[in-house]
N, CA, C and O atoms as CSV, one atom per row, in Angstrom:
chain,resi,resn,atom,element,x,y,z
A,1,MET,N,N,79.401,89.161,96.147
A,1,MET,CA,C,80.573,89.426,97.020
A,1,MET,C,C,81.393,90.792,96.093
A,1,MET,O,O,81.668,90.829,94.894
A,2,ILE,N,N,81.616,91.757,97.095
A,2,ILE,CA,C,82.655,92.793,96.369
A,2,ILE,C,C,84.077,92.899,97.271
A,2,ILE,O,O,84.364,92.716,98.454
A,3,VAL,N,N,84.571,93.169,96.449
A,3,VAL,CA,C,86.341,93.726,97.334
A,3,VAL,C,C,86.407,95.404,97.096
A,3,VAL,O,O,86.067,96.171,96.195
A,4,LEU,N,N,86.951,95.508,98.236
A,4,LEU,CA,C,86.948,97.367,98.486
A,4,LEU,C,C,88.366,97.138,98.814
A,4,LEU,O,O,89.001,96.205,99.305
A,5,ASP,N,N,88.718,98.632,98.252
A,5,ASP,CA,C,90.340,99.259,98.733
A,5,ASP,C,C,89.894,100.160,100.006
A,5,ASP,O,O,89.215,101.184,99.925
A,6,LEU,N,N,90.332,99.666,101.030
A,6,LEU,CA,C,90.396,100.071,102.278
A,6,LEU,C,C,91.690,100.388,103.044
A,6,LEU,O,O,92.712,99.702,103.036
A,7,VAL,N,N,91.482,101.542,103.710
A,7,VAL,CA,C,92.767,102.289,104.428
A,7,VAL,C,C,92.733,102.466,105.949
A,7,VAL,O,O,91.632,102.674,106.459
A,8,CYS,N,N,93.894,102.402,106.781
A,8,CYS,CA,C,93.263,102.555,108.347
A,8,CYS,C,C,93.878,104.137,108.565
A,8,CYS,O,O,94.465,104.847,107.748
A,9,ASP,N,N,93.589,104.352,109.685
A,9,ASP,CA,C,94.323,105.425,109.788
A,9,ASP,C,C,95.802,105.915,110.082
A,9,ASP,O,O,96.200,107.046,110.360
A,10,SER,N,N,96.412,104.871,109.954
A,10,SER,CA,C,97.776,104.938,109.910
A,10,SER,C,C,98.578,104.756,108.398
A,10,SER,O,O,99.753,104.449,108.197
A,11,GLN,N,N,97.385,105.091,107.326
A,11,GLN,CA,C,97.689,105.071,105.987
A,11,GLN,C,C,98.523,103.444,105.582
A,11,GLN,O,O,99.551,103.251,104.934
A,12,HIS,N,N,97.697,102.569,106.186
A,12,HIS,CA,C,98.271,101.262,105.968
A,12,HIS,C,C,96.698,100.947,104.821
A,12,HIS,O,O,95.502,100.988,105.112
A,13,ARG,N,N,97.306,100.683,103.669
A,13,ARG,CA,C,96.002,100.209,102.774
A,13,ARG,C,C,95.916,98.468,102.282
A,13,ARG,O,O,96.834,97.769,101.854
A,14,PHE,N,N,94.780,98.177,102.472
A,14,PHE,CA,C,94.241,96.990,102.042
A,14,PHE,C,C,93.353,96.468,101.354
A,14,PHE,O,O,92.991,97.289,100.512
A,15,GLU,N,N,92.693,95.328,101.251
A,15,GLU,CA,C,91.545,95.128,100.769
A,15,GLU,C,C,90.590,94.424,101.495
A,15,GLU,O,O,91.010,93.606,102.313
A,16,GLY,N,N,89.461,94.566,101.371
A,16,GLY,CA,C,88.302,93.688,102.139
A,16,GLY,C,C,87.248,93.110,101.303
A,16,GLY,O,O,86.665,93.720,100.406
A,17,TRP,N,N,87.027,91.826,101.672
A,17,TRP,CA,C,85.968,91.346,101.140
A,17,TRP,C,C,84.497,91.349,101.744
A,17,TRP,O,O,84.257,90.760,102.798
A,18,PHE,N,N,83.424,92.109,100.957
A,18,PHE,CA,C,81.928,91.662,102.034
A,18,PHE,C,C,81.056,91.207,100.978
A,18,PHE,O,O,81.369,91.292,99.791
A,19,ALA,N,N,79.962,90.723,101.394
A,19,ALA,CA,C,78.620,90.714,100.629
A,19,ALA,C,C,78.143,91.511,99.901
A,19,ALA,O,O,77.741,91.083,98.819
A,20,ASN,N,N,78.007,92.887,100.185
A,20,ASN,CA,C,77.981,94.047,99.757
A,20,ASN,C,C,78.172,95.572,100.217
A,20,ASN,O,O,77.889,95.657,101.412
A,21,ALA,N,N,78.363,96.184,99.946
A,21,ALA,CA,C,78.236,97.759,100.501
A,21,ALA,C,C,77.750,97.987,102.035
A,21,ALA,O,O,78.424,98.522,102.915
A,22,ASP,N,N,76.517,97.499,102.159
A,22,ASP,CA,C,75.613,97.308,103.678
A,22,ASP,C,C,76.650,96.815,104.663
A,22,ASP,O,O,77.108,97.452,105.613
A,23,ALA,N,N,77.000,95.380,104.229
A,23,ALA,CA,C,77.799,94.468,104.656
A,23,ALA,C,C,78.824,95.176,105.535
A,23,ALA,O,O,78.853,95.082,106.762
A,24,PHE,N,N,79.897,96.097,104.576
A,24,PHE,CA,C,80.900,96.557,104.940
A,24,PHE,C,C,80.730,97.775,105.892
A,24,PHE,O,O,81.576,98.154,106.701
A,25,ALA,N,N,79.120,98.509,105.605
A,25,ALA,CA,C,79.285,99.552,106.914
A,25,ALA,C,C,78.754,99.218,107.790
A,25,ALA,O,O,78.815,99.970,108.763
A,26,ASP,N,N,77.816,97.702,107.949
A,26,ASP,CA,C,77.633,97.356,109.188
A,26,ASP,C,C,78.658,97.083,110.065
A,26,ASP,O,O,78.525,97.287,111.272
A,27,GLN,N,N,79.729,96.616,109.549
A,27,GLN,CA,C,80.726,95.355,110.040
A,27,GLN,C,C,81.911,96.444,110.500
A,27,GLN,O,O,82.658,96.215,111.450
A,28,ARG,N,N,81.981,97.770,109.619
A,28,ARG,CA,C,82.885,98.823,110.305
A,28,ARG,C,C,82.272,99.518,111.171
A,28,ARG,O,O,83.062,99.968,112.000
A,29,ALA,N,N,80.945,99.882,111.396
A,29,ALA,CA,C,79.737,100.560,112.310
A,29,ALA,C,C,80.241,99.634,113.802
A,29,ALA,O,O,80.531,100.155,114.879
A,30,CYS,N,N,80.242,98.470,113.558
A,30,CYS,CA,C,80.496,97.512,114.796
A,30,CYS,C,C,81.738,97.243,115.259
A,30,CYS,O,O,81.946,96.453,116.181
A,31,GLY,N,N,82.895,98.071,114.468
A,31,GLY,CA,C,84.405,97.749,114.882
A,31,GLY,C,C,85.076,96.798,114.357
A,31,GLY,O,O,86.234,96.665,114.753
A,32,LEU,N,N,84.393,95.572,113.001
A,32,LEU,CA,C,85.011,94.584,113.304
A,32,LEU,C,C,85.663,94.670,111.857
A,32,LEU,O,O,86.176,93.626,111.456
A,33,VAL,N,N,85.702,95.586,111.169
A,33,VAL,CA,C,86.949,95.597,110.062
A,33,VAL,C,C,88.183,96.201,110.702
A,33,VAL,O,O,88.102,97.184,111.438
A,34,GLU,N,N,89.174,95.679,110.450
A,34,GLU,CA,C,90.694,96.157,111.356
A,34,GLU,C,C,91.382,95.686,110.358
A,34,GLU,O,O,91.240,94.767,109.552
A,35,CYS,N,N,92.385,96.734,110.631
A,35,CYS,CA,C,94.050,96.766,108.971
A,35,CYS,C,C,94.320,95.604,109.920
A,35,CYS,O,O,94.049,95.480,111.114
A,36,PRO,N,N,95.018,94.671,108.938
A,36,PRO,CA,C,95.535,93.380,109.140
A,36,PRO,C,C,97.090,93.563,109.641
A,36,PRO,O,O,97.635,92.748,110.385
A,37,ARG,N,N,97.787,94.854,109.085
A,37,ARG,CA,C,98.930,95.194,109.828
A,37,ARG,C,C,99.381,95.725,110.921
A,37,ARG,O,O,100.450,95.492,111.484
A,38,CYS,N,N,98.233,96.719,111.327
A,38,CYS,CA,C,98.420,97.299,112.589
A,38,CYS,C,C,97.288,97.036,113.723
A,38,CYS,O,O,97.562,97.373,114.874
A,39,GLY,N,N,95.829,96.355,113.403
A,39,GLY,CA,C,94.843,95.920,114.046
A,39,GLY,C,C,93.924,97.548,114.373
A,39,GLY,O,O,93.323,97.745,115.430
A,40,SER,N,N,93.979,98.343,113.486
A,40,SER,CA,C,93.421,99.599,113.761
A,40,SER,C,C,91.796,99.274,113.367
A,40,SER,O,O,91.769,98.688,112.285
A,41,THR,N,N,90.836,99.421,113.764
A,41,THR,CA,C,89.565,99.962,113.384
A,41,THR,C,C,88.930,100.754,112.428
A,41,THR,O,O,87.985,100.581,111.658
A,42,HIS,N,N,89.972,101.996,112.768
A,42,HIS,CA,C,89.428,103.184,111.909
A,42,HIS,C,C,90.136,103.091,110.543
A,42,HIS,O,O,91.270,103.449,110.224
A,43,VAL,N,N,88.887,102.353,109.626
A,43,VAL,CA,C,89.489,102.289,108.307
A,43,VAL,C,C,88.282,102.814,107.772
A,43,VAL,O,O,87.113,102.638,108.115
A,44,GLU,N,N,88.827,103.540,106.801
A,44,GLU,CA,C,87.803,104.268,105.427
A,44,GLU,C,C,87.800,103.384,103.994
A,44,GLU,O,O,88.672,102.660,103.512
A,45,ARG,N,N,86.699,103.678,103.601
A,45,ARG,CA,C,86.685,103.064,102.134
A,45,ARG,C,C,87.762,104.173,101.697
A,45,ARG,O,O,87.899,105.289,102.198
A,46,LEU,N,N,88.790,103.375,100.221
A,46,LEU,CA,C,89.229,104.223,99.210
A,46,LEU,C,C,88.217,104.359,97.867
A,46,LEU,O,O,87.489,103.462,97.442
A,47,PRO,N,N,88.327,105.389,97.447
A,47,PRO,CA,C,87.857,105.048,95.753
A,47,PRO,C,C,88.288,104.279,95.085
A,47,PRO,O,O,89.434,103.895,95.317
A,48,SER,N,N,87.474,103.681,93.868
A,48,SER,CA,C,87.863,102.497,93.194
A,48,SER,C,C,87.555,102.795,92.062
A,48,SER,O,O,86.530,103.470,91.961
A,49,ALA,N,N,88.238,102.451,90.880
A,49,ALA,CA,C,87.441,102.617,89.467
A,49,ALA,C,C,86.995,101.440,89.239
A,49,ALA,O,O,87.633,100.430,89.537
A,50,PRO,N,N,85.610,101.425,88.567
A,50,PRO,CA,C,84.972,100.702,88.141
A,50,PRO,C,C,85.540,99.514,87.247
A,50,PRO,O,O,86.528,99.837,86.588
A,51,TYR,N,N,85.182,98.430,87.123
A,51,TYR,CA,C,85.949,97.136,86.115
A,51,TYR,C,C,85.152,97.311,84.876
A,51,TYR,O,O,83.942,97.082,84.891
A,52,LEU,N,N,85.861,97.767,83.641
A,52,LEU,CA,C,84.930,97.436,82.256
A,52,LEU,C,C,85.731,96.961,81.248
A,52,LEU,O,O,86.786,97.509,80.930
A,53,ASN,N,N,85.201,95.767,80.619
A,53,ASN,CA,C,85.717,94.999,79.843
A,53,ASN,C,C,84.825,95.454,78.493
A,53,ASN,O,O,83.966,94.731,77.990
A,54,THR,N,N,85.131,96.577,78.079
A,54,THR,CA,C,84.478,96.752,76.604
A,54,THR,C,C,84.396,95.529,75.284
A,54,THR,O,O,83.435,95.280,74.556
A,55,SER,N,N,85.662,94.951,75.299
A,55,SER,CA,C,85.788,94.158,74.747
A,55,SER,C,C,84.709,92.757,74.432
A,55,SER,O,O,84.553,92.381,73.271
A,56,ALA,N,N,84.050,92.101,75.519
A,56,ALA,CA,C,83.492,90.977,75.989
A,56,ALA,C,C,82.268,91.232,75.379
A,56,ALA,O,O,81.928,92.399,75.181
A,57,PRO,N,N,81.613,90.367,75.079
A,57,PRO,CA,C,80.473,90.044,74.780
A,57,PRO,C,C,79.369,90.450,75.978
A,57,PRO,O,O,79.854,90.300,77.100
A,58,ARG,N,N,78.088,90.896,75.971
A,58,ARG,CA,C,77.076,91.310,76.765
A,58,ARG,C,C,76.071,90.229,76.889
A,58,ARG,O,O,75.729,89.463,75.988
A,59,GLY,N,N,75.664,90.253,78.032
A,59,GLY,CA,C,73.968,89.817,77.982
A,59,GLY,C,C,74.425,88.444,77.908
A,59,GLY,O,O,75.313,87.839,78.508
A,60,ASP,N,N,73.166,87.939,76.564
A,60,ASP,CA,C,72.860,86.056,76.870
A,60,ASP,C,C,74.293,85.506,75.872
A,60,ASP,O,O,74.742,84.360,75.831
A,61,ASP,N,N,74.787,86.703,75.140
A,61,ASP,CA,C,76.508,86.205,74.411
A,61,ASP,C,C,77.522,86.178,75.311
A,61,ASP,O,O,78.645,86.021,74.832
A,62,ALA,N,N,77.422,86.294,76.533
A,62,ALA,CA,C,78.704,86.339,77.234
A,62,ALA,C,C,78.894,84.838,77.523
A,62,ALA,O,O,77.920,84.183,77.895
A,63,PRO,N,N,80.239,84.196,77.352
A,63,PRO,CA,C,80.455,82.814,77.762
A,63,PRO,C,C,80.294,82.505,78.966
A,63,PRO,O,O,80.527,83.474,79.688
A,64,PRO,N,N,79.981,81.535,79.560
A,64,PRO,CA,C,80.190,80.909,81.081
A,64,PRO,C,C,81.249,80.797,81.810
A,64,PRO,O,O,82.241,80.215,81.372
A,65,ARG,N,N,81.216,81.263,82.878
A,65,ARG,CA,C,82.204,81.474,83.729
A,65,ARG,C,C,82.447,80.101,83.996
A,65,ARG,O,O,81.523,79.339,84.281
A,66,PRO,N,N,84.008,79.620,83.899
A,66,PRO,CA,C,84.245,78.527,84.454
A,66,PRO,C,C,84.023,77.784,85.759
A,66,PRO,O,O,84.259,78.300,86.851
A,67,PRO,N,N,83.632,76.743,85.628
A,67,PRO,CA,C,83.064,76.499,87.179
A,67,PRO,C,C,84.389,76.344,88.295
A,67,PRO,O,O,85.510,75.966,87.953
A,68,VAL,N,N,84.057,76.665,89.484
A,68,VAL,CA,C,85.271,76.646,90.295
A,68,VAL,C,C,85.441,75.208,91.121
A,68,VAL,O,O,84.525,74.687,91.759
A,69,ASP,N,N,86.838,74.645,90.983
A,69,ASP,CA,C,86.581,73.302,91.556
A,69,ASP,C,C,87.186,73.419,92.621
A,69,ASP,O,O,88.304,73.920,92.744
A,70,PRO,N,N,86.082,72.686,94.026
A,70,PRO,CA,C,86.599,73.434,95.091
A,70,PRO,C,C,88.115,72.457,95.533
A,70,PRO,O,O,89.035,72.895,96.224
A,71,ASP,N,N,88.062,71.441,95.088
A,71,ASP,CA,C,89.483,70.714,95.336
A,71,ASP,C,C,90.550,71.227,95.020
A,71,ASP,O,O,91.530,70.752,95.594
A,72,GLN,N,N,90.824,72.456,93.939
A,72,GLN,CA,C,91.735,73.159,93.769
A,72,GLN,C,C,91.639,74.187,94.608
A,72,GLN,O,O,92.666,74.822,94.844
A,73,VAL,N,N,90.631,74.497,95.114
A,73,VAL,CA,C,90.891,75.974,96.326
A,73,VAL,C,C,91.432,75.215,97.171
A,73,VAL,O,O,92.622,75.413,97.420
A,74,MET,N,N,90.805,74.265,97.768
A,74,MET,CA,C,91.213,73.820,99.167
A,74,MET,C,C,92.655,72.998,99.144
A,74,MET,O,O,93.130,72.627,100.217
A,75,ALA,N,N,93.386,72.705,97.810
A,75,ALA,CA,C,94.409,72.508,97.956
A,75,ALA,C,C,95.565,74.109,97.789
A,75,ALA,O,O,96.758,74.288,98.034
A,76,ALA,N,N,94.910,74.646,97.474
A,76,ALA,CA,C,95.551,76.280,97.574
A,76,ALA,C,C,95.397,76.366,98.929
A,76,ALA,O,O,96.364,76.129,99.653
A,77,LEU,N,N,94.311,76.675,99.401
A,77,LEU,CA,C,94.251,76.667,100.887
A,77,LEU,C,C,95.186,76.250,102.038
A,77,LEU,O,O,95.642,76.837,103.020
A,78,ARG,N,N,95.316,74.722,101.417
A,78,ARG,CA,C,96.259,73.576,102.392
A,78,ARG,C,C,97.542,74.135,102.049
A,78,ARG,O,O,98.360,74.165,102.968
A,79,ALA,N,N,97.956,74.659,100.742
A,79,ALA,CA,C,99.809,74.776,100.302
A,79,ALA,C,C,100.223,76.410,101.251
A,79,ALA,O,O,101.236,76.643,101.911
A,80,ALA,N,N,99.152,77.224,101.022
A,80,ALA,CA,C,99.147,78.468,102.053
A,80,ALA,C,C,99.640,78.224,103.350
A,80,ALA,O,O,100.690,78.754,103.714
A,81,ALA,N,N,98.830,77.291,104.269
A,81,ALA,CA,C,98.588,76.891,105.438
A,81,ALA,C,C,100.368,76.645,105.874
A,81,ALA,O,O,101.158,77.111,106.694
A,82,ARG,N,N,100.383,75.581,104.721
A,82,ARG,CA,C,101.868,74.787,105.198
A,82,ARG,C,C,102.761,75.505,105.125
A,82,ARG,O,O,103.856,75.032,105.427
A,83,LYS,N,N,102.693,76.848,104.728
A,83,LYS,CA,C,104.307,77.979,104.571
A,83,LYS,C,C,104.266,78.617,106.383
A,83,LYS,O,O,105.190,79.059,107.066
A,84,ALA,N,N,102.848,78.429,106.704
A,84,ALA,CA,C,102.505,79.374,107.824
A,84,ALA,C,C,103.257,78.919,109.238
A,84,ALA,O,O,103.146,77.694,109.187
A,85,GLU,N,N,103.797,79.158,110.185
A,85,GLU,CA,C,104.202,78.826,111.522
A,85,GLU,C,C,103.443,77.572,112.051
A,85,GLU,O,O,102.213,77.621,112.025
A,86,ASP,N,N,103.854,76.824,112.370
A,86,ASP,CA,C,102.950,75.554,113.129
A,86,ASP,C,C,102.851,76.055,114.767
A,86,ASP,O,O,104.000,76.131,115.201
A,87,VAL,N,N,102.074,76.335,115.572
A,87,VAL,CA,C,101.958,76.943,116.833
A,87,VAL,C,C,101.289,75.501,117.730
A,87,VAL,O,O,101.290,75.341,118.951
A,88,GLY,N,N,100.867,74.775,116.900
A,88,GLY,CA,C,100.236,73.469,117.079
A,88,GLY,C,C,98.830,74.026,118.162
A,88,GLY,O,O,98.067,74.919,117.792
A,89,ASP,N,N,98.694,73.318,119.505
A,89,ASP,CA,C,97.752,73.548,120.278
A,89,ASP,C,C,97.803,74.982,120.821
A,89,ASP,O,O,96.863,75.357,121.522
A,90,ARG,N,N,98.694,75.715,120.591
A,90,ARG,CA,C,98.587,77.158,120.959
A,90,ARG,C,C,98.094,77.872,120.298
A,90,ARG,O,O,98.186,79.043,120.666
A,91,PHE,N,N,97.508,77.671,119.315
A,91,PHE,CA,C,96.781,78.633,118.311
A,91,PHE,C,C,96.035,79.645,118.798
A,91,PHE,O,O,96.263,80.783,118.388
A,92,PRO,N,N,95.070,79.423,119.704
A,92,PRO,CA,C,94.033,79.965,120.214
A,92,PRO,C,C,94.614,81.286,120.884
A,92,PRO,O,O,94.291,82.454,120.670
A,93,VAL,N,N,95.814,80.629,121.987
A,93,VAL,CA,C,96.740,81.738,122.487
A,93,VAL,C,C,97.058,82.606,122.007
A,93,VAL,O,O,96.770,83.786,122.207
A,94,GLU,N,N,98.178,81.783,120.780
A,94,GLU,CA,C,98.954,82.511,119.814
A,94,GLU,C,C,98.505,83.634,118.777
A,94,GLU,O,O,99.127,84.464,118.113
A,95,VAL,N,N,97.381,83.358,118.897
A,95,VAL,CA,C,96.770,84.164,117.584
A,95,VAL,C,C,95.850,85.350,118.315
A,95,VAL,O,O,95.376,86.250,117.621
A,96,ARG,N,N,95.675,85.312,119.430
A,96,ARG,CA,C,95.145,86.777,120.327
A,96,ARG,C,C,96.162,87.255,120.669
A,96,ARG,O,O,96.194,88.485,120.649
A,97,ARG,N,N,97.261,86.605,121.069
A,97,ARG,CA,C,98.510,87.629,121.197
A,97,ARG,C,C,99.092,88.196,120.355
A,97,ARG,O,O,99.843,89.104,120.711
A,98,ILE,N,N,98.944,87.819,118.678
A,98,ILE,CA,C,99.363,88.684,117.890
A,98,ILE,C,C,98.096,89.900,117.236
A,98,ILE,O,O,98.312,91.011,116.752
A,99,HIS,N,N,96.811,89.212,117.442
A,99,HIS,CA,C,95.707,89.681,117.524
A,99,HIS,C,C,95.725,91.360,118.290
A,99,HIS,O,O,95.707,92.439,117.698
A,100,TYR,N,N,95.759,91.139,119.561
A,100,TYR,CA,C,96.034,92.479,120.401
A,100,TYR,C,C,97.604,92.975,120.399
A,100,TYR,O,O,97.862,93.584,121.437
A,101,GLY,N,N,98.446,92.893,119.712
A,101,GLY,CA,C,99.792,93.115,119.746
A,101,GLY,C,C,100.435,93.011,120.343
A,101,GLY,O,O,101.380,93.799,120.297
A,102,GLU,N,N,100.409,91.898,121.415
A,102,GLU,CA,C,101.497,91.337,122.223
A,102,GLU,C,C,102.312,90.040,121.814
A,102,GLU,O,O,102.744,89.185,122.588
A,103,ALA,N,N,102.450,90.080,120.219
A,103,ALA,CA,C,103.304,89.265,119.772
A,103,ALA,C,C,103.614,89.778,118.303
A,103,ALA,O,O,102.831,90.541,117.737
A,104,GLU,N,N,104.609,89.400,117.794
A,104,GLU,CA,C,105.178,89.836,116.454
A,104,GLU,C,C,104.143,89.572,115.312
A,104,GLU,O,O,103.783,88.412,115.510
A,105,ALA,N,N,103.618,89.955,114.445
A,105,ALA,CA,C,102.327,89.667,113.293
A,105,ALA,C,C,103.081,88.844,112.549
A,105,ALA,O,O,104.191,89.153,112.115
A,106,ARG,N,N,102.392,87.519,112.325
A,106,ARG,CA,C,102.990,86.317,111.712
A,106,ARG,C,C,102.081,85.681,110.942
A,106,ARG,O,O,100.920,85.938,111.264
A,107,ASN,N,N,102.226,84.865,109.946
A,107,ASN,CA,C,101.243,83.701,109.739
A,107,ASN,C,C,101.409,82.649,110.505
A,107,ASN,O,O,102.499,82.291,110.950
A,108,ILE,N,N,100.172,82.010,110.734
A,108,ILE,CA,C,100.277,80.793,112.049
A,108,ILE,C,C,99.043,80.028,111.672
A,108,ILE,O,O,97.976,80.379,111.167
A,109,ARG,N,N,99.527,78.846,112.081
A,109,ARG,CA,C,98.576,77.684,111.769
A,109,ARG,C,C,98.663,77.250,113.142
A,109,ARG,O,O,99.568,77.677,113.858
A,110,GLY,N,N,97.603,76.256,113.665
A,110,GLY,CA,C,97.687,75.065,114.408
A,110,GLY,C,C,96.433,74.611,114.319
A,110,GLY,O,O,95.801,74.571,113.264
A,111,ARG,N,N,95.895,74.146,115.725
A,111,ARG,CA,C,94.886,73.403,116.306
A,111,ARG,C,C,94.179,74.162,116.947
A,111,ARG,O,O,94.831,75.009,117.558
A,112,ALA,N,N,92.786,74.234,117.105
A,112,ALA,CA,C,91.529,74.606,118.137
A,112,ALA,C,C,90.406,74.183,117.584
A,112,ALA,O,O,89.949,74.064,116.448
A,113,SER,N,N,89.915,73.889,119.213
A,113,SER,CA,C,88.495,73.328,119.196
A,113,SER,C,C,87.653,74.164,118.545
A,113,SER,O,O,87.972,75.330,118.311
A,114,GLY,N,N,86.235,73.527,118.113
A,114,GLY,CA,C,84.963,74.489,117.916
A,114,GLY,C,C,84.819,75.690,118.524
A,114,GLY,O,O,84.943,76.803,118.013
A,115,ASP,N,N,84.519,75.375,119.777
A,115,ASP,CA,C,84.531,76.430,121.027
A,115,ASP,C,C,85.258,77.316,120.560
A,115,ASP,O,O,84.776,78.287,119.978
A,116,ASP,N,N,86.451,77.160,120.713
A,116,ASP,CA,C,87.755,78.296,120.734
A,116,ASP,C,C,87.578,78.837,119.633
A,116,ASP,O,O,87.744,80.053,119.733
A,117,LEU,N,N,87.229,78.402,118.273
A,117,LEU,CA,C,87.091,79.179,116.939
A,117,LEU,C,C,86.136,79.927,117.100
A,117,LEU,O,O,86.272,81.113,116.798
A,118,THR,N,N,84.954,79.469,117.598
A,118,THR,CA,C,83.760,80.619,117.651
A,118,THR,C,C,84.169,81.500,118.721
A,118,THR,O,O,83.990,82.645,118.307
A,119,GLU,N,N,84.697,81.524,120.058
A,119,GLU,CA,C,85.118,82.436,120.643
A,119,GLU,C,C,85.859,83.568,119.747
A,119,GLU,O,O,85.433,84.713,119.603
A,120,LEU,N,N,86.919,83.100,119.231
A,120,LEU,CA,C,87.773,83.870,118.269
A,120,LEU,C,C,87.102,84.900,117.269
A,120,LEU,O,O,87.413,86.091,117.277
A,121,LEU,N,N,86.173,84.369,116.416
A,121,LEU,CA,C,85.326,85.223,115.728
A,121,LEU,C,C,84.300,85.791,116.708
A,121,LEU,O,O,83.858,86.869,116.311
A,122,GLU,N,N,83.832,85.411,117.786
A,122,GLU,CA,C,83.352,86.161,118.315
A,122,GLU,C,C,83.894,87.837,118.936
A,122,GLU,O,O,83.220,88.849,119.128
A,123,GLU,N,N,85.381,87.582,119.129
A,123,GLU,CA,C,85.951,88.481,119.483
A,123,GLU,C,C,86.280,89.436,118.161
A,123,GLU,O,O,86.733,90.551,118.422
A,124,GLY,N,N,86.108,89.124,116.907
A,124,GLY,CA,C,86.741,89.997,116.117
A,124,GLY,C,C,87.913,89.390,115.319
A,124,GLY,O,O,88.326,90.048,114.364
A,125,ILE,N,N,88.495,88.207,115.605
A,125,ILE,CA,C,89.759,87.873,115.242
A,125,ILE,C,C,89.351,86.701,114.456
A,125,ILE,O,O,88.840,85.643,114.825
A,126,PRO,N,N,89.785,87.242,112.962
A,126,PRO,CA,C,89.632,86.526,111.673
A,126,PRO,C,C,90.511,85.067,112.039
A,126,PRO,O,O,91.657,85.144,112.482
A,127,VAL,N,N,90.083,84.227,111.889
A,127,VAL,CA,C,90.462,82.620,111.687
A,127,VAL,C,C,89.795,82.001,110.562
A,127,VAL,O,O,88.572,82.136,110.525
A,128,LEU,N,N,90.336,81.374,109.675
A,128,LEU,CA,C,90.013,80.427,108.846
A,128,LEU,C,C,90.370,78.860,109.213
A,128,LEU,O,O,91.531,78.455,109.279
A,129,PRO,N,N,89.079,77.939,109.470
A,129,PRO,CA,C,89.519,76.783,109.709
A,129,PRO,C,C,89.605,75.970,108.112
A,129,PRO,O,O,88.933,76.087,107.087
A,130,ILE,N,N,90.813,75.087,108.505
A,130,ILE,CA,C,91.055,73.949,106.920
A,130,ILE,C,C,91.506,72.878,107.540
A,130,ILE,O,O,92.477,72.645,108.260
A,131,PRO,N,N,90.282,72.036,106.967
A,131,PRO,CA,C,90.642,70.490,107.340
A,131,PRO,C,C,91.741,70.285,106.951
A,131,PRO,O,O,92.426,70.887,106.123
A,132,ASP,N,N,92.042,68.914,107.899
A,132,ASP,CA,C,93.329,68.161,107.050
A,132,ASP,C,C,93.163,67.216,106.091
A,132,ASP,O,O,92.126,66.552,106.070
A,133,GLU,N,N,93.984,67.063,105.333
A,133,GLU,CA,C,94.034,66.513,104.089
A,133,GLU,C,C,93.436,65.057,104.570
A,133,GLU,O,O,93.690,64.628,105.696
A,134,PRO,N,N,92.626,64.332,103.635
A,134,PRO,CA,C,92.512,63.375,103.903
A,134,PRO,C,C,93.423,62.393,103.710
A,134,PRO,O,O,94.431,62.689,103.070
A,135,PRO,N,N,93.252,60.922,104.259
A,135,PRO,CA,C,94.469,60.388,104.170
A,135,PRO,C,C,94.112,59.490,102.794
A,135,PRO,O,O,92.956,59.194,102.492
A,136,LEU,N,N,95.308,59.100,102.000
A,136,LEU,CA,C,95.459,58.373,101.029
A,136,LEU,C,C,94.995,57.089,101.035
A,136,LEU,O,O,95.435,56.214,101.781
A,137,GLN,N,N,93.853,56.894,99.986
A,137,GLN,CA,C,93.235,55.610,99.872
A,137,GLN,C,C,94.122,54.496,99.367
A,137,GLN,O,O,93.671,53.358,99.238
């Protein structure tokens, strides 16, 4: 996974996460990379400095990375979702309105069927399904 610094033709800077540079190029060519602020698909990659950590051990001497705790990741996603406006069952309609500039850009959450989510993703509308918290036992 790589993080790229990007800019749209309106000079809005943002980051994009891609499997590799070729994945970015392919998605950009298909018009799937868009500015989260204005929706422009005229996006360019900005030069970025490489990250060098010269004080860390190299090779086999490097300490192992700490494991990612999926429960912590899910908790962080749910916490972020709770801060978004809940539009309920209107989610597919409202996210399209935002995507196409018919409504104010804002963070929203709500409910959508699997078919709705598939259609949104096929339209190039980025959505992230987050399962409800399991009930306490």
